[in-house]
VEXDREN-2710 file (C-alpha; in Angstrom, 1 decimal):
% VEXDREN-2710
k/r/px/py/pz
1/MET/-15.7/4.9/-41.3
2/ALA/-16.9/4.0/-44.8
3/GLY/-14.0/1.7/-46.1
4/THR/-15.0/-1.3/-48.2
5/PHE/-12.3/-3.9/-48.2
6/LYS/-11.4/-6.9/-50.6
7/PHE/-8.2/-8.6/-50.0
8/THR/-5.4/-9.6/-52.3
9/PHE/-1.9/-11.4/-52.1
10/GLY/0.4/-12.5/-54.6
11/PRO/1.3/-16.3/-55.3
12/TRP/5.2/-15.5/-53.8
13/ASN/3.5/-14.9/-50.3
14/ILE/3.3/-19.0/-50.5
15/HIS/7.0/-19.9/-50.8
16/GLU/9.3/-22.2/-49.9
17/GLY/11.1/-20.6/-47.0
18/ALA/14.7/-20.0/-48.4
19/ASP/16.4/-16.5/-47.2
20/PRO/19.6/-15.2/-48.0
21/PHE/21.0/-17.7/-45.6
22/GLY/19.4/-21.0/-46.1
23/PRO/17.8/-23.1/-48.6
24/ASP/14.2/-24.2/-49.1
25/VAL/12.5/-25.7/-46.1
26/ARG/9.0/-26.6/-47.5
27/ASP/7.7/-28.3/-50.8
28/SER/6.7/-26.1/-53.2
29/LEU/2.9/-25.9/-54.0
30/THR/1.7/-25.3/-57.8
31/PHE/0.5/-22.5/-59.1
32/ASN/-2.8/-23.9/-59.4
33/ALA/-2.9/-25.2/-56.0
34/LYS/-2.3/-21.6/-55.0
35/LEU/-4.9/-20.0/-56.8
36/ALA/-7.4/-22.8/-55.4
37/CYS/-6.1/-21.4/-51.7
38/TYR/-7.2/-17.9/-52.2
39/LYS/-11.3/-18.3/-51.8
40/LYS/-10.5/-20.8/-48.8
41/LEU/-8.6/-18.2/-47.0
42/GLY/-11.2/-15.4/-47.6
43/PHE/-9.2/-13.2/-50.5
44/ASP/-10.9/-11.5/-53.4
45/GLY/-8.1/-11.3/-55.8
46/VAL/-4.6/-11.8/-56.8
47/GLN/-1.5/-10.0/-57.2
48/PHE/1.0/-10.9/-60.5
49/HIS/4.5/-10.2/-61.3
50/ASP/4.8/-10.4/-65.0
51/ASP/6.2/-14.0/-65.0
52/ASP/4.0/-15.1/-62.5
53/ALA/1.5/-14.9/-64.7
54/VAL/3.4/-15.9/-67.8
55/PRO/6.5/-17.9/-67.0
56/ASN/9.3/-17.5/-69.6
57/LEU/7.6/-14.2/-71.1
58/ASN/11.2/-13.1/-72.5
59/ASN/11.1/-16.1/-75.1
60/MET/8.0/-15.9/-76.2
61/THR/6.1/-14.3/-79.1
62/ALA/3.8/-11.1/-78.5
63/SER/0.5/-13.6/-79.4
64/GLU/2.0/-16.5/-77.3
65/ILE/2.0/-14.2/-74.4
66/ALA/-1.4/-13.2/-75.2
67/ALA/-2.9/-16.5/-75.5
68/GLU/-1.4/-17.5/-71.8
69/ALA/-2.7/-14.2/-70.5
70/THR/-6.2/-15.0/-71.8
71/ALA/-6.0/-18.6/-70.5
72/LEU/-4.9/-17.7/-67.2
73/LYS/-7.8/-14.8/-66.8
74/LYS/-10.3/-17.8/-67.7
75/THR/-8.8/-19.6/-64.9
76/LEU/-9.3/-16.7/-62.5
77/ASP/-12.6/-16.5/-63.5
78/GLU/-13.7/-20.0/-63.0
79/HIS/-12.0/-19.1/-59.5
80/GLY/-14.0/-16.3/-58.7
81/LEU/-10.6/-14.4/-58.7
82/PHE/-9.9/-10.7/-60.0
83/ALA/-6.3/-9.8/-60.9
84/GLU/-5.4/-6.5/-58.7
85/PHE/-2.4/-5.5/-60.6
86/VAL/0.6/-6.9/-62.8
87/ALA/4.4/-6.0/-61.6
88/PRO/7.5/-6.5/-64.3
89/ARG/10.1/-8.3/-62.4
90/LEU/12.9/-6.4/-63.6
91/TRP/15.4/-7.5/-61.0
92/PHE/15.9/-11.1/-61.9
93/ASP/17.3/-10.8/-65.3
94/PRO/21.1/-10.7/-65.9
95/ARG/20.5/-7.4/-68.1
96/THR/19.0/-5.3/-65.4
97/ILE/21.8/-6.4/-62.6
98/ASP/22.6/-2.6/-62.9
99/GLY/19.0/-1.2/-63.0
100/GLY/16.8/-1.5/-65.8
101/PHE/15.5/2.3/-66.5
102/THR/19.2/4.0/-64.7
103/ASN/21.2/1.5/-66.4
104/ASN/24.3/2.6/-68.1
105/CYS/24.0/0.2/-70.8
106/PRO/21.4/1.5/-73.5
107/GLU/20.9/-2.2/-74.7
108/CYS/19.8/-3.2/-71.1
109/ARG/17.8/0.2/-70.6
110/ALA/15.9/-1.0/-74.2
111/PHE/15.1/-4.1/-72.7
112/ALA/13.5/-2.7/-69.4
113/MET/11.2/-0.9/-71.2
114/GLU/10.3/-3.7/-73.7
115/ARG/9.6/-6.1/-70.8
116/PHE/7.7/-3.2/-68.9
117/LYS/5.5/-2.6/-71.8
118/LYS/4.8/-6.3/-72.0
119/THR/4.0/-6.4/-68.6
120/VAL/1.1/-3.5/-69.4
121/ASP/-0.2/-5.9/-72.0
122/ILE/-0.4/-9.0/-69.5
123/ALA/-2.3/-6.6/-67.4
124/ARG/-4.8/-5.4/-69.6
125/LEU/-5.6/-8.9/-70.9
126/LEU/-5.9/-10.2/-67.3
127/GLY/-8.8/-7.3/-66.9
128/SER/-6.6/-4.8/-64.6
129/ASN/-5.2/-1.3/-65.5
130/LEU/-2.6/-1.4/-62.3
131/VAL/1.1/-1.9/-62.5
132/VAL/3.2/-1.5/-59.5
133/LEU/6.6/-1.0/-60.3
134/TRP/9.3/-1.6/-57.7
135/PHE/12.4/0.0/-58.5
136/ALA/14.6/-2.9/-56.8
137/ARG/18.0/-2.2/-58.4
138/GLU/17.3/0.9/-59.9
139/GLY/20.1/2.8/-57.8
140/THR/24.2/2.1/-57.2
141/TYR/26.3/0.5/-54.9
142/ILE/28.5/3.1/-55.6
143/ARG/27.4/6.8/-56.0
144/GLU/29.9/7.7/-58.8
145/ALA/28.8/5.0/-60.9
146/LYS/25.7/7.0/-62.0
147/ASP/24.4/10.8/-62.0
148/SER/21.6/10.8/-59.9
149/ARG/19.6/13.5/-62.2
150/LEU/20.1/11.7/-65.1
151/ALA/18.9/8.6/-63.4
152/VAL/15.7/10.2/-62.2
153/GLN/14.9/11.8/-65.8
154/ARG/15.6/8.5/-67.2
155/ILE/12.8/6.8/-64.6
156/ALA/10.4/9.3/-65.6
157/ALA/11.0/9.1/-69.2
158/ALA/10.1/5.7/-68.7
159/LEU/7.1/6.0/-66.9
160/ASP/5.7/8.8/-69.3
161/GLU/6.5/6.1/-72.2
162/ILE/3.9/3.8/-70.5
163/LEU/1.7/6.7/-70.1
164/ALA/1.9/7.1/-73.6
165/TYR/1.7/3.2/-74.5
166/ASP/-1.5/2.8/-72.5
167/PRO/-3.8/6.0/-72.2
168/ASP/-5.9/4.0/-69.4
169/ILE/-3.0/2.3/-67.4
170/LYS/-2.2/3.7/-63.5
171/ILE/1.2/3.0/-61.9
172/ALA/1.9/2.7/-58.6
173/ILE/5.2/3.1/-57.5
174/GLU/6.3/0.8/-54.6
175/ALA/9.0/2.7/-52.9
176/LYS/11.8/1.2/-50.6
177/PRO/14.3/2.9/-49.0
178/ASN/17.1/0.1/-49.3
179/GLU/17.6/-3.2/-50.3
180/PRO/18.8/-4.6/-52.6
181/MET/20.9/-1.8/-53.4
182/ASP/22.9/0.5/-51.1
183/HIS/21.8/3.9/-52.7
184/THR/18.2/3.5/-53.9
185/TYR/16.6/6.2/-55.9
186/ILE/13.4/7.1/-55.2
187/PRO/13.4/5.9/-51.5
188/THR/10.1/7.1/-50.1
189/THR/6.3/7.9/-51.0
190/GLY/7.2/11.9/-51.5
191/HIS/9.9/10.8/-54.0
192/ALA/7.4/8.3/-56.1
193/MET/4.9/11.0/-56.2
194/ALA/7.1/14.1/-57.0
195/LEU/8.4/12.0/-59.9
196/GLY/5.1/11.5/-61.5
197/LEU/5.1/15.5/-62.1
198/LEU/8.1/14.8/-64.4
199/THR/5.5/13.1/-66.7
200/ARG/2.4/13.6/-69.1
201/ASP/-0.5/12.7/-66.9
202/PRO/0.8/12.9/-62.8
203/ALA/-2.8/11.8/-62.4
204/ARG/-1.8/8.4/-63.1
205/ILE/1.2/7.7/-61.2
206/GLY/0.3/7.2/-57.4
207/VAL/2.1/4.8/-54.8
208/ASN/2.0/1.4/-53.2
209/ILE/2.4/1.7/-49.7
210/GLU/4.3/-1.3/-47.9
211/SER/4.1/-0.6/-44.0
212/ALA/7.6/-2.8/-43.9
213/HIS/9.2/-0.2/-46.3
214/ALA/8.1/2.8/-44.5
215/ILE/9.0/1.3/-41.2
216/LEU/12.5/0.6/-42.8
217/ALA/12.4/4.6/-43.7
218/ASN/11.9/5.3/-40.1
219/LEU/8.3/6.4/-40.8
220/ASP/5.3/5.7/-39.9
221/PRO/2.9/3.2/-42.4
222/SER/0.0/4.9/-41.1
223/ASP/1.4/8.8/-41.6
224/GLU/2.3/7.6/-45.4
225/MET/-0.8/6.6/-46.3
226/GLY/-2.6/9.5/-45.0
227/PHE/-0.1/11.7/-47.2
228/ALA/-0.8/9.5/-50.2
229/LEU/-4.7/10.0/-49.7
230/ALA/-4.4/13.5/-49.4
231/PHE/-3.4/13.7/-52.8
232/ASN/-5.1/10.9/-54.1
233/LYS/-2.5/9.0/-54.8
234/LEU/-3.0/5.9/-52.7
235/PHE/-3.8/3.3/-55.7
236/THR/-3.0/0.0/-53.4
237/VAL/-1.3/-1.3/-50.0
238/HIS/1.4/-3.9/-49.0
239/LEU/0.1/-4.4/-45.4
240/ASN/2.5/-6.4/-43.4
241/ASP/5.0/-6.0/-40.2
242/GLN/8.7/-5.3/-39.4
243/ASN/10.3/-5.7/-36.5
244/GLY/12.9/-2.9/-36.3
245/LEU/15.4/-1.3/-39.0
246/LYS/16.4/-4.9/-40.3
247/PHE/16.3/-6.6/-43.9
248/ASP/12.6/-6.2/-45.4
249/GLN/10.7/-8.8/-43.1
250/ASP/7.2/-9.1/-44.4
251/LYS/5.9/-10.8/-41.2
252/THR/2.3/-11.0/-40.4
253/PHE/0.1/-7.9/-40.5
254/GLY/0.0/-6.5/-36.5
255/GLY/1.9/-9.4/-35.5
256/VAL/4.9/-6.8/-34.4
257/ASP/3.1/-3.8/-33.2
258/LEU/-0.7/-4.1/-32.9
259/ARG/-1.3/-0.5/-32.2
260/ARG/0.9/0.6/-35.4
261/ALA/-1.4/-1.8/-37.4
262/PHE/-4.6/-0.4/-36.2
263/ASN/-3.9/3.2/-37.1
264/GLN/-3.2/1.8/-40.7
265/VAL/-6.7/0.3/-40.7
266/ARG/-8.1/3.4/-39.2
267/ILE/-6.8/5.7/-41.4
268/LEU/-8.0/3.3/-44.5
269/ASP/-11.4/3.1/-43.0
270/LYS/-11.6/6.7/-41.9
271/HIS/-11.1/7.9/-45.7
272/ASN/-13.1/5.4/-47.7
273/TYR/-10.4/3.4/-49.0
274/GLY/-11.6/1.1/-51.3
275/SER/-14.6/2.9/-52.6
276/ASN/-12.9/3.3/-56.0
277/GLY/-12.0/-0.3/-56.3
278/GLU/-8.9/-0.2/-54.7
279/ALA/-7.6/-3.4/-52.5
280/VAL/-6.1/-4.5/-49.3
281/GLY/-3.2/-6.2/-50.3
282/LEU/-1.0/-8.4/-48.1
283/ASP/2.6/-8.9/-48.6
284/VAL/3.8/-11.5/-45.9
285/LYS/5.7/-14.2/-45.5
286/ALA/5.4/-17.3/-43.4
287/MET/8.0/-17.9/-40.3
288/ARG/10.7/-20.0/-42.1
289/THR/9.9/-22.9/-39.5
290/GLN/6.3/-23.7/-40.7
291/LYS/5.7/-26.9/-42.1
292/LEU/3.9/-27.0/-45.1
293/GLU/0.2/-27.1/-43.6
294/GLN/0.5/-24.6/-41.7
295/SER/2.3/-22.1/-44.4
296/THR/-0.8/-20.2/-45.2
297/LYS/-1.7/-19.4/-41.8
298/HIS/0.4/-15.9/-42.0
299/LEU/-2.4/-14.7/-44.7
300/SER/-5.4/-15.7/-42.9
301/ASN/-4.3/-14.6/-40.0
302/SER/-3.3/-10.8/-41.5
303/ARG/-6.6/-10.6/-42.9
304/GLU/-8.6/-11.9/-40.0
305/ILE/-6.2/-9.3/-37.7
306/PHE/-7.3/-6.5/-40.2
307/LEU/-10.8/-7.4/-39.6
308/ASP/-10.5/-7.3/-35.8
309/LEU/-8.5/-4.1/-35.8
310/LEU/-11.6/-2.8/-38.4
311/GLU/-14.2/-4.0/-35.6
312/VAL/-12.4/-2.2/-32.8
313/SER/-11.8/0.9/-34.5
314/ARG/-15.6/1.3/-35.7
315/SER/-16.9/0.8/-32.0
316/ILE/-14.6/3.6/-30.8
317/PRO/-17.3/6.7/-30.8
318/GLU/-15.7/9.6/-32.5
319/ALA/-17.3/11.8/-30.1
320/VAL/-15.1/10.5/-27.2
321/ILE/-11.3/10.8/-29.5
322/GLU/-12.9/13.9/-30.0
323/GLY/-13.8/15.0/-26.4
324/TYR/-10.2/13.7/-25.3
325/VAL/-8.6/15.9/-28.2
326/ALA/-10.5/19.3/-27.0
327/GLU/-9.4/19.0/-23.8
328/ARG/-5.8/18.1/-24.8
329/ASP/-5.9/15.1/-22.8
330/TYR/-3.4/13.0/-25.0
331/GLU/-2.4/10.6/-22.0
332/GLY/-6.2/10.2/-21.6
333/LEU/-6.4/9.5/-25.2
334/GLU/-3.7/7.2/-25.4
335/ARG/-5.1/4.9/-22.4
336/PHE/-8.5/5.1/-23.9
337/ILE/-7.0/3.7/-27.0
338/VAL/-4.8/1.0/-25.8
339/LYS/-7.6/-0.3/-23.3
340/ALA/-9.4/-0.4/-26.4
341/LEU/-7.0/-2.5/-28.4
342/MET/-6.9/-4.9/-25.3
343/GLY/-11.0/-5.2/-25.3
344/LYS/-11.2/-3.6/-22.1
END
């Protein structure tokens, strides 16, 4: 067990509590106020969307984008923080209502590609060589509206163009089986990793595994992580929790299923996650009923639960587990693990 862990989250994880069924319930915090929270909560780095880092970038020149990103890098340095990754927020623009790379409109696809390149530029200026790509609206509400073979080829071509655009950039695909589209292209970790084989440099195409997204695919997050680790493709993680096959809830890590969380911690630690600079990213939301002064507890709680489970995992002698396995005493092993989680 030799994982080394540094923690990150995105400014969207401190939010106003709006959901598809209701309006904001908390006041907003400014971006700088959010940055000031990071170290206090025990975090080391920041996840960004491109327009978190450079608001209104669609209406800015390349030099204006560079100036703003450079100023943000200075602010991060002053806070003692690093930028873990930048992700293009393609799903918010009217031009990508029908997808970005898989859009039926050539002009819309060109916009998505240009926006993706701006994301890469921002990431490099912030000192990161990692971009995260959530496909969001890369799918369809009606299968006859798009050709799925062509859609996959278009996505692969977009990735290939980015790999050529910057020879050092790495792309972590964040797969999700549903939401917001009825039919999502590249819905799982396996799809994402296979997609990389259609590009010029598959080694630079990896994954960002989010706990909730794996659960929504009726898969176990720790198994998805193990699969990606076997291929050296786990570039980052988004830890959270999920209460069943519902909408993406982004609940506090370990808040629903402590044993499921335990196995995610264990697989990361067992295989030295973080030793190449990977971060433990959180993507969690405060409960909607929380007051503003309590609206960061979900972040500190998630980090503390991870570290508590890490302590439990490292306290378990591997020889004991191996003994149960050798005897094929899985009932005994299950009881042993549950007792460990109960502190007995």
